[in-house]
N, C-alpha and C positions, 0 to 999 in steps of 0.2 A: 875583783868579783862584784857584780851588781845583781841584786834581786829585782826583777822587773814584774810589774803588774800591767797586763795589757787588757784594755777594755775598749768597747766601741758602742755606738748606737744607744747612748744613754737617754736620748730624747727628753731632756730636762729632768731626768730622775736620778737622785742620789739618795742613798739611805745608809743606815748604820752598818749593814752587812758589807756594802761596797767599801765604806770607810774603814772597817776592820781590816780588810785586805790592803787598802792603801797604806795604812800605818805599818804593815809588815814589810812593805817594799822599800827598796832604795830609790827607785824611780817609778813613775807611772806614765804609761804611754796610752794615748786615746786616739783611735782611728776614725774619728769623725762622727757626725750627727750628734753633736753635743746637746743641742737645744738651748736651754737657758744657760748663760755663762756662769750662773751660780754653781753649776756642776764643776767647771774647771777652776773657778775661784776658790771653792771649798777644797779641792784637791791640792791646789798650789799653796795653800796655807799649811799643808802637812808635809808634802814631798815635792821634789822637782818633777815637772810635767813636760812631756813632749807630746804635741797634739797637732792634728790637722782638722780643717773644717770639712763638713760633709754637705750633701745636697740639701738638707733641711735647714742648715745653719744660716743665720741672718748676716747682715752687713757688719755688725759689731764683731761677730765671730770671725768673719773673713778678714777683718782688719787685724785681729789679734793673732790668728793662726794661718799658716800657709796651706795651700792645696796639697803640696808634696813636702815632706820633711825627710831629708836624707842627711844622715850624720853617722859618725863613728861612735860606737859604744865599746870601750876597750878596743879589742882587735876585730870587731864585727861591723861591717858596712851595712847599715840599716836604712831601708826606705819605707816610709809610711805614707799611704794615701788612702782616701776613703773608697773610691770606686776603682778597684784595680783589676778585678777579674780573677781568674784561676789559671794554673798551668794549662797551656793549649788554648785558652780563651781569655787572654788579657785584653784590657781596655785598649782599643785601637790608638788612643792618644799617647799611650806609654809603651806600646809593644816594641817599637824600634829601640827605645832607650834600654829596655830590659834586655834585649838581645845583645846590644852593643856594649853596655856597661852594667852587667847584672850586679845587684847587691849580694851579700851573703844571706840576708834576712829581708824578705819582702812581706809587708803587713798591709792588710786592707780590712775594711769593715763592709758596711752597706747591706749585705745579703741577710743578716741576722742568723746566718748558719755557721756554726763553729766548724772550722776545717784547719787541719795542719797537714800539709802535703809537701813532699820533697819534689821540686821541679828538676827532673833528671836532665832535660834538654839544656836548661840554663844553669844548672848546678847551684841551686840555692833553696833555702827553706822558705815556704810560703805559710803565713799564719793569718787566720781570720778568727777573732775571739768570740764571734757570735754577737749577741746583744745583751748588755747589762741593764737596759731600761725596760720599762713595762709596755711601751707602745710597739705594735707590730704583730706579726703572725706567729712569732716563735713561742714555743710552749714552755721552754726552760730558759731562764736568764743565765748567761754564762760569761766567764772571763778566763783568761789564761795567766799563768804565773810560771816564770822560768828564770834561770840564772845565766848571765853572760860572764864567763870566766876566761879572760884573755881573748882568744879567737874561737872559743867553744860556746855553743848554746846547749845548755843541759838542764836536767831536773825539771822538765816540762810537766805542768799539772793543769788539768782542766778543773775549773771551779764552777760548779753548778749552784747558783744562788737559791733558786726556788722554782718549782713548777708553777706556772701561771694557771689561774682558774677562771 
């Protein structure tokens, strides 16, 4: 069993509230638009990190992290990418792969809009944790927390960090 903290779109922002949840997780997953690598360096000092780079990330981030990160977590096939789209509207660059070899859990960021949707056509769970950073149009900073237990994804929680003013 693993407790996962999922965040995205930090845009160089890390604070004590994010770190409080990092410390409670077994692993942290970041779905891109890291910004300053101080964010990921700080997380890596505390917990194992799985991450992808996003469209705002520089060459250093692109050397350290992949565009797509596909891996097994216990019995769950996970695919993380930054610009993935949504059920019925996937990024054209990955649409064929999703249809031919769907994961059990597909994660992306980019939109700054928290969404959790079951893709009935491809039979997998789609997650976007919204944005944990302060840059962007989102009004509330958000993250997701859940448990992977064998081949089950359970105990999903939405974490609202704060309303932006």
